[in-house]
C-alpha positions as CSV (number, residue, x, y, z in Angstrom):
1,X,43.2,-64.4,320.8
2,X,40.4,-66.0,322.2
3,X,41.3,-69.2,320.3
4,X,44.8,-69.7,321.2
5,X,45.4,-71.3,324.4
6,X,46.7,-68.3,326.4
7,X,47.0,-69.4,330.0
8,X,48.7,-72.4,329.1
9,X,51.0,-70.2,327.0
10,X,51.7,-67.7,330.2
11,X,52.6,-70.9,332.3
12,X,54.3,-73.5,330.2
13,X,56.5,-70.7,328.2
14,X,58.8,-69.8,331.1
15,X,58.6,-73.3,332.8
16,X,59.7,-74.8,329.0
17,X,62.7,-72.2,328.8
18,X,63.6,-72.7,332.4
19,X,63.9,-77.0,331.4
20,X,65.9,-75.8,328.5
21,X,68.4,-73.7,330.3
22,X,68.8,-77.1,332.9
23,X,69.4,-79.5,329.6
24,X,71.8,-76.7,327.8
25,X,72.8,-75.2,331.0
26,X,77.0,-75.3,331.9
27,X,79.0,-72.6,334.1
28,X,81.0,-72.3,331.1
29,X,78.1,-70.9,328.7
30,X,76.6,-69.0,331.7
31,X,76.8,-65.7,330.0
32,X,74.4,-67.5,326.8
33,X,71.9,-68.9,329.5
34,X,71.7,-65.4,331.3
35,X,70.5,-64.2,327.6
36,X,68.3,-67.2,327.4
37,X,66.8,-66.7,330.8
38,X,66.1,-63.1,329.5
39,X,64.4,-64.2,326.7
40,X,62.2,-66.4,328.3
41,X,61.1,-64.2,331.0
42,X,60.4,-61.4,328.1
43,X,58.6,-63.9,325.9
44,X,56.5,-64.8,328.9
45,X,55.2,-61.6,330.0
46,X,55.0,-61.0,326.2
47,X,52.1,-64.0,326.1
48,X,50.1,-62.2,329.2
49,X,49.6,-58.7,327.4
50,X,46.7,-60.6,325.2
51,X,44.8,-61.4,328.3
52,X,44.7,-57.9,329.1
53,X,43.8,-56.3,325.8
54,X,41.4,-59.0,325.1
55,X,39.7,-58.7,328.4
56,X,36.3,-58.3,329.0
57,X,35.3,-55.8,331.8
58,X,31.6,-56.2,331.5
59,X,31.8,-60.1,331.7
60,X,31.9,-61.1,335.9
61,X,32.4,-65.0,335.0
62,X,35.5,-66.9,333.6
63,X,37.4,-65.7,330.6
64,X,39.9,-67.6,328.3
65,X,38.8,-71.0,329.6
66,X,40.6,-73.8,328.9
67,X,39.8,-77.4,329.8
68,X,41.0,-81.1,329.0
69,X,40.7,-84.4,331.1
70,X,43.5,-84.8,333.2
71,X,42.6,-87.7,335.6
72,X,39.7,-89.1,334.1
73,X,38.7,-91.7,337.0
74,X,38.5,-89.2,339.5
75,X,37.2,-86.5,337.4
76,X,40.5,-84.1,337.6
77,X,40.7,-81.7,334.8
78,X,43.3,-79.6,333.2
79,X,40.7,-76.8,333.8
80,X,42.1,-73.2,333.6
81,X,40.3,-69.9,333.7
82,X,40.5,-65.8,334.9
83,X,38.0,-63.6,335.8
84,X,38.9,-59.9,336.7
85,X,40.1,-61.0,340.5
86,X,43.3,-62.9,339.2
87,X,43.5,-60.9,335.8
88,X,46.4,-58.8,337.0
89,X,48.5,-61.4,338.8
90,X,49.2,-63.3,335.9
91,X,51.1,-60.0,333.9
92,X,52.3,-58.8,337.4
93,X,54.1,-62.3,338.0
94,X,55.7,-62.4,334.4
95,X,56.6,-58.6,334.9
96,X,58.7,-59.4,338.4
97,X,60.0,-62.5,336.3
98,X,61.9,-60.1,334.0
99,X,62.9,-57.2,336.8
100,X,64.6,-60.7,338.8
101,X,66.2,-62.2,335.8
102,X,67.9,-58.9,335.2
103,X,68.6,-57.8,339.0
104,X,70.7,-61.4,339.4
105,X,72.5,-60.5,335.5
106,X,76.1,-59.6,337.3
107,X,75.7,-60.3,341.0
108,X,74.9,-64.1,340.4
109,X,78.3,-66.0,339.5
110,X,77.8,-69.7,340.7
111,X,75.2,-72.1,339.6
112,X,74.1,-69.3,337.3
113,X,71.8,-71.7,334.5
114,X,70.3,-73.2,338.0
115,X,69.6,-69.9,339.3
116,X,68.0,-68.5,336.1
117,X,66.1,-71.9,335.4
118,X,64.8,-71.7,339.1
119,X,63.1,-68.1,338.6
120,X,61.4,-69.6,335.5
121,X,60.0,-72.6,336.6
122,X,58.7,-70.9,339.5
123,X,56.8,-68.1,337.4
124,X,54.9,-70.5,335.7
125,X,54.0,-72.1,338.5
126,X,52.7,-69.2,339.9
127,X,50.5,-68.1,337.4
128,X,49.1,-71.9,337.6
129,X,48.1,-70.7,340.9
130,X,46.3,-67.9,339.4
131,X,44.4,-69.5,336.5
132,X,43.7,-73.1,338.3
133,X,40.0,-74.0,338.4
134,X,40.2,-77.7,339.3
135,X,41.0,-78.4,343.0
136,X,43.7,-81.0,342.4
137,X,45.5,-78.6,339.7
138,X,45.6,-75.8,342.2
139,X,47.1,-77.7,344.9
140,X,49.5,-79.3,342.8
141,X,50.5,-75.9,341.3
142,X,50.6,-74.1,345.3
143,X,52.7,-76.7,346.5
144,X,55.1,-76.8,343.5
145,X,56.4,-73.3,344.3
146,X,57.9,-74.8,347.1
147,X,60.3,-76.3,345.6
148,X,62.5,-73.8,343.1
149,X,61.9,-71.4,346.1
150,X,63.7,-73.3,348.4
151,X,66.7,-74.1,346.2
152,X,66.8,-70.4,345.7
153,X,67.3,-69.8,349.3
154,X,69.1,-72.6,350.2
155,X,71.7,-72.4,347.3
156,X,72.2,-68.9,346.4
157,X,71.0,-67.5,350.5
158,X,73.2,-66.2,353.1
159,X,74.7,-67.9,355.8
160,X,71.7,-69.4,357.8
161,X,70.0,-70.2,354.2
162,X,69.4,-73.9,355.2
163,X,67.8,-73.2,358.4
164,X,65.6,-70.3,356.5
165,X,64.9,-72.6,353.4
166,X,63.8,-75.6,356.1
167,X,61.8,-73.3,358.1
168,X,60.1,-71.7,355.0
169,X,59.4,-75.3,353.3
170,X,58.2,-76.8,356.7
171,X,55.4,-74.3,357.7
172,X,54.0,-73.9,354.3
173,X,54.0,-77.6,353.3
174,X,52.0,-78.3,357.0
175,X,49.9,-75.5,356.7
176,X,48.8,-76.9,353.1
177,X,47.7,-80.2,354.0
178,X,44.8,-79.2,356.0
179,X,44.1,-77.9,352.8
180,X,44.1,-81.1,350.6
181,X,41.6,-82.7,353.3
182,X,39.3,-79.7,352.5
183,X,39.6,-80.5,348.7
184,X,39.0,-84.4,349.0
185,X,35.9,-83.7,351.4
186,X,34.3,-81.0,348.7
187,X,35.2,-83.3,346.1
188,X,32.8,-85.7,348.1
189,X,30.2,-83.0,348.9
190,X,29.6,-82.0,345.4
191,X,29.1,-85.6,344.0
192,X,32.4,-86.2,342.8
193,X,33.9,-82.7,341.2
194,X,37.0,-81.1,341.7
195,X,35.3,-77.9,339.8
196,X,36.2,-75.1,342.1
197,X,33.1,-73.3,340.7
198,X,30.9,-76.3,341.2
199,X,32.0,-76.0,344.6
200,X,30.3,-72.5,345.4
201,X,27.1,-74.0,345.1
202,X,27.2,-76.7,347.4
203,X,25.2,-76.6,350.3
204,X,27.2,-77.3,353.5
205,X,26.4,-77.6,357.4
206,X,27.6,-75.2,359.6
207,X,29.5,-77.5,361.4
208,X,31.1,-78.2,357.8
209,X,32.1,-74.8,356.8
210,X,33.6,-73.5,360.2
211,X,36.0,-77.0,359.5
212,X,36.6,-76.0,356.2
213,X,37.2,-72.5,356.8
214,X,39.5,-73.4,359.3
215,X,41.3,-76.0,357.0
216,X,41.7,-73.3,354.2
217,X,43.0,-70.7,357.2
218,X,45.8,-72.4,358.0
219,X,47.0,-73.2,354.7
220,X,46.7,-69.4,353.3
221,X,47.1,-67.8,356.4
222,X,51.0,-68.9,356.7
223,X,51.4,-68.3,352.7
224,X,50.4,-64.6,353.2
225,X,51.8,-64.7,356.2
226,X,49.3,-63.6,358.9
227,X,50.0,-63.0,362.6
228,X,51.4,-65.0,364.6
229,X,52.1,-67.9,362.0
230,X,54.4,-65.0,360.0
231,X,58.1,-66.1,361.6
232,X,59.2,-67.9,358.8
233,X,59.3,-64.7,356.4
234,X,61.9,-62.3,357.9
235,X,64.3,-65.5,358.1
236,X,63.3,-66.5,354.3
237,X,64.0,-62.7,353.2
238,X,67.3,-61.9,355.0
239,X,68.7,-65.0,353.9
240,X,67.5,-64.8,350.2
241,X,69.1,-63.6,347.1
242,X,67.7,-60.1,346.3
243,X,65.5,-62.0,343.4
244,X,64.6,-64.4,345.9
245,X,63.4,-61.5,348.1
246,X,61.8,-59.4,345.3
247,X,60.0,-62.7,344.0
248,X,58.6,-63.7,347.4
249,X,57.6,-60.4,348.5
250,X,55.8,-59.4,345.2
251,X,54.0,-63.0,344.5
252,X,54.2,-65.5,346.3
253,X,52.7,-63.8,350.0
254,X,49.6,-62.9,347.2
255,X,49.1,-66.9,346.6
256,X,47.7,-67.3,349.8
257,X,45.7,-63.9,349.5
258,X,44.1,-64.9,346.6
259,X,43.3,-68.0,348.2
260,X,40.8,-66.0,350.5
261,X,38.7,-64.6,347.5
262,X,38.9,-67.9,345.2
263,X,38.5,-70.5,347.6
264,X,37.3,-69.5,351.5
265,X,34.8,-66.5,350.7
266,X,32.7,-67.9,348.3
267,X,32.5,-72.1,349.5
268,X,32.0,-71.3,353.1
269,X,30.2,-67.8,352.9
270,X,28.8,-68.8,356.8
271,X,31.5,-69.0,358.3
272,X,33.0,-66.5,356.4
273,X,30.6,-64.1,358.3
274,X,30.8,-66.0,361.3
275,X,34.8,-66.0,361.9
276,X,34.9,-62.4,360.3
277,X,35.9,-61.0,363.8
278,X,38.9,-63.4,364.6
279,X,40.5,-62.7,361.0
280,X,40.0,-58.7,361.3
281,X,41.7,-59.1,364.7
282,X,44.3,-60.7,363.3
283,X,44.5,-58.0,360.5
284,X,44.7,-55.5,363.1
285,X,47.0,-57.3,365.2
286,X,49.2,-57.4,362.0
287,X,49.1,-53.9,361.2
288,X,50.3,-52.8,364.5
289,X,52.3,-54.8,366.3
290,X,54.2,-56.2,363.0
291,X,54.6,-52.5,362.3
292,X,55.9,-51.6,365.8
293,X,58.5,-54.8,365.5
294,X,59.6,-53.2,362.3
295,X,60.2,-50.0,363.8
296,X,63.1,-51.4,366.1
297,X,64.8,-53.4,363.3
298,X,68.4,-52.6,362.5
299,X,68.7,-54.8,359.6
300,X,67.3,-53.0,356.4
301,X,65.8,-56.3,354.6
302,X,64.1,-57.2,358.4
303,X,62.3,-54.0,358.9
304,X,61.0,-54.1,354.5
305,X,60.2,-58.0,355.7
306,X,57.7,-56.9,358.9
307,X,56.3,-54.3,356.8
308,X,55.6,-56.3,354.5
309,X,53.3,-58.9,356.8
310,X,52.0,-55.4,358.3
311,X,51.0,-54.5,354.6
312,X,49.6,-57.7,353.7
313,X,47.1,-57.2,357.3
314,X,45.4,-54.6,355.0
315,X,44.1,-57.0,352.5
316,X,42.8,-60.1,355.1
317,X,41.3,-56.7,356.5
318,X,39.6,-55.2,353.4
319,X,38.4,-59.1,352.3
320,X,36.6,-59.7,355.5
321,X,34.6,-56.4,355.3
322,X,33.2,-57.9,352.5
323,X,32.3,-54.4,351.1
324,X,32.9,-53.7,347.6
325,X,35.4,-51.0,348.5
326,X,37.4,-53.3,351.0
327,X,37.4,-56.4,348.7
328,X,38.9,-54.1,346.1
329,X,41.0,-52.3,348.3
330,X,42.6,-55.3,349.4
331,X,43.2,-56.6,345.6
332,X,44.7,-53.1,344.7
333,X,47.0,-53.6,347.7
334,X,48.1,-57.2,346.8
335,X,49.2,-55.4,343.2
336,X,50.6,-52.1,344.6
337,X,52.5,-54.3,347.5
338,X,54.2,-56.5,344.4
339,X,55.6,-53.3,342.9
340,X,57.0,-51.6,346.1
341,X,58.3,-54.5,347.9
342,X,59.7,-55.6,345.1
343,X,61.2,-52.3,344.4
344,X,62.3,-52.3,348.0
345,X,64.2,-55.3,348.1
346,X,65.8,-53.9,344.7
347,X,67.2,-51.0,346.5
348,X,68.6,-52.8,349.5
349,X,70.3,-55.6,346.7
350,X,71.8,-52.5,345.1
351,X,73.6,-51.4,348.5
352,X,74.6,-54.9,350.0
353,X,75.9,-55.8,346.2
354,X,78.6,-52.6,346.9
355,X,79.0,-52.9,351.0
356,X,78.1,-56.1,352.1
357,X,76.4,-55.1,354.9
358,X,72.3,-54.6,355.4
359,X,72.8,-52.8,358.6
360,X,71.1,-49.3,359.1
361,X,74.1,-48.2,361.2
362,X,76.7,-48.9,358.2
363,X,75.5,-46.3,356.2
364,X,74.4,-42.9,356.2
365,X,74.6,-39.8,353.7
366,X,74.5,-42.7,350.7
367,X,72.6,-39.6,348.9
368,X,76.1,-38.0,348.5
369,X,77.7,-40.3,346.3
370,X,74.2,-42.1,344.7
371,X,72.6,-39.5,344.2
372,X,70.6,-41.2,340.8
373,X,69.8,-43.9,343.1
374,X,68.9,-42.3,346.2
375,X,66.2,-40.6,344.3
376,X,64.6,-43.9,343.1
377,X,64.7,-45.5,346.7
378,X,63.5,-42.0,348.4
379,X,60.7,-42.8,346.0
380,X,60.3,-46.1,346.8
381,X,60.4,-45.7,350.7
382,X,57.9,-43.0,350.5
383,X,55.3,-45.6,348.4
384,X,55.9,-47.5,351.2
385,X,55.1,-45.4,353.4
386,X,51.5,-44.6,351.4
387,X,52.5,-41.1,350.3
388,X,49.6,-39.9,347.9
389,X,50.6,-40.3,344.0
390,X,52.3,-43.7,344.8
391,X,50.2,-47.0,344.3
392,X,50.9,-47.7,348.3
393,X,48.4,-45.2,348.9
394,X,45.5,-46.6,346.8
395,X,44.7,-49.6,348.2
396,X,45.5,-48.7,352.2
397,X,43.3,-45.8,351.5
398,X,40.3,-47.9,349.9
399,X,40.2,-50.4,352.9
400,X,40.5,-47.4,355.5
401,X,37.3,-46.2,353.6
402,X,35.8,-49.6,353.8
403,X,36.7,-49.9,357.5
404,X,35.3,-46.6,358.8
405,X,32.5,-47.4,357.3
406,X,31.9,-50.5,359.0
407,X,32.9,-49.2,362.2
408,X,34.7,-45.8,362.9
409,X,37.1,-47.3,365.8
410,X,38.1,-50.0,363.1
411,X,38.9,-47.7,360.5
412,X,41.0,-45.5,363.2
413,X,42.8,-48.6,364.2
414,X,43.7,-49.4,360.7
415,X,44.7,-45.9,359.8
416,X,47.3,-46.0,362.4
417,X,49.1,-48.3,360.0
418,X,50.1,-45.2,357.8
419,X,51.8,-43.6,360.8
420,X,53.3,-46.4,361.6
421,X,54.8,-47.4,358.3
422,X,56.0,-43.6,358.2
423,X,57.9,-44.0,361.1
424,X,59.6,-47.1,360.5
425,X,60.3,-46.1,356.8
426,X,61.5,-42.5,357.1
427,X,63.3,-43.6,360.4
428,X,65.8,-45.8,357.5
429,X,65.4,-43.1,354.7
430,X,67.0,-40.5,356.9
431,X,69.7,-42.9,358.0
432,X,70.4,-44.3,355.2
433,X,70.3,-41.7,352.7
434,X,70.7,-38.2,353.9
435,X,73.3,-36.6,356.9
436,X,76.9,-36.4,356.3
437,X,78.8,-39.4,354.4
438,X,79.0,-41.9,357.6
439,X,82.2,-43.4,356.5
440,X,85.0,-44.5,354.0
441,X,83.1,-47.1,352.4
442,X,80.0,-45.1,352.1
443,X,81.8,-42.4,350.2
444,X,83.5,-44.6,347.9
445,X,80.2,-46.1,346.8
446,X,79.6,-45.7,343.0
447,X,76.0,-44.7,341.5
448,X,73.6,-47.4,339.7
449,X,74.6,-48.2,335.9
450,X,72.5,-48.8,333.3
451,X,71.4,-52.0,333.8
452,X,70.1,-51.3,337.5
453,X,68.6,-47.8,336.2
454,X,66.5,-49.5,333.7
455,X,65.4,-51.9,336.7
456,X,64.4,-49.0,338.7
457,X,63.2,-47.1,336.5
458,X,60.8,-49.2,335.2
459,X,59.7,-50.2,338.5
460,X,59.6,-46.0,339.6
461,X,57.2,-45.7,336.7
462,X,54.7,-48.5,337.6
463,X,54.6,-47.2,341.3
464,X,53.7,-43.8,339.6
465,X,51.2,-44.9,337.0
466,X,49.3,-46.8,339.4
467,X,49.2,-44.4,341.8
468,X,48.1,-41.9,339.8
469,X,45.6,-44.0,337.7
470,X,44.3,-46.6,339.6
471,X,41.3,-47.3,337.7
472,X,43.2,-48.7,334.7
473,X,43.8,-51.3,337.5
474,X,40.2,-51.4,339.2
475,X,38.0,-51.5,336.3
476,X,38.5,-54.9,335.4
477,X,38.0,-56.1,339.0
478,X,34.5,-54.8,339.3
479,X,32.2,-57.4,337.6
480,X,33.7,-60.2,339.3
481,X,34.0,-58.2,342.9
482,X,30.3,-57.6,342.6
483,X,29.8,-61.3,341.6
484,X,32.0,-62.6,344.3
485,X,30.1,-60.5,347.2
486,X,27.0,-61.5,345.8
487,X,28.3,-65.6,346.6
488,X,29.3,-64.4,350.3
489,X,26.1,-62.8,350.8
490,X,24.3,-65.8,350.2
491,X,23.7,-68.4,352.6
492,X,24.9,-72.1,351.8
493,X,23.5,-73.7,355.1
494,X,21.5,-76.8,354.5
């Protein structure tokens, strides 16, 4: 399997199927295009399995490496590789794509081929971000992901979809322009190399590191998003179709967090240590303040959107504690959030498809007419609140332990998210699912069918598997995280 270009297959299989659907798709053959999209998504997922089974956990370096000349005058290469840090995000992306294709099976009735093609192409581009080892290749994949998501929000979104799509596009594009400047600077400082791994050893002055840190920080902080550059996310989530919200929360937010561990920490370690208190402060604000904002939301989607910002605050907090437990906890939180947030938005989509409202006040007593669905939704709510035994607990607990080791008061502040998450999640679950049936519309609800049961069942299995046996996910990370921390501990001041 090592001889096969598995990473290229992981990137280009969904893109090829997306392009094929664009070429063949018509509104008259929408059912066939749905099946073709499902075949493409499943094949893309199958291609990623040998990456996991063939991964050498003892090797901290890059594996499954592919390298070919691309733009030779500027020494730009098509250079791919993964380590324990990036490994899990590739099958996670492919898995979420399968979920979104099935989720939109009956719901999307207009421009079906374009909808399915957008998700498949987006999937390949996001995998490319996690695989790229050339700075320009990374930038191309990173920016290209904006186009299909812009279309997904702008075409199939809610009443304010155009506003939300423009806001999403402009925020993330402007944030990335500084990163391009940083990449070009590193190219010249390294003697003409865009190889990200070469940049890990380039000596840099204190001022250069701080400026590079700021450039990368804005690009990645907007993508996560961190407070105070988070305002595009609730609008994007509320207006996006269910599939768009699932991919946005489960994968696209992770692209920014991944940038911190692939670029910021190893390339500018001295600036990372010097500016860590700023990042930690912003992370704590996200955890506490955004958690309080989530508690007053009346729209289910907006509540979960704000909770995503709070949970991603744990990721950046863990990274900038510079400990094995903290970095691994941040990575675990990223993967877990992919499952949990995707499941939460899927659950909200199930209700919205039936009643066409996301207002919490319009529901009540959903457990009565929809007992099977309610069982899944309550499980996902508990995972979002960090219940032990679910994936939502593992990463947060690891980061809290790392924070306590660094400072008791920091750990105490971080732990408040468990209280706040329980508050806003249980408030929503109680109001929507329990108590007497609120009205005739709720009484007329029909429980989930086989398609929805399959999606929610698979997501529930993932949430419980991760929560009960996290070792399966954390072991492959160990060697690469240790190597990353060695880079961060070594000064690069010239």
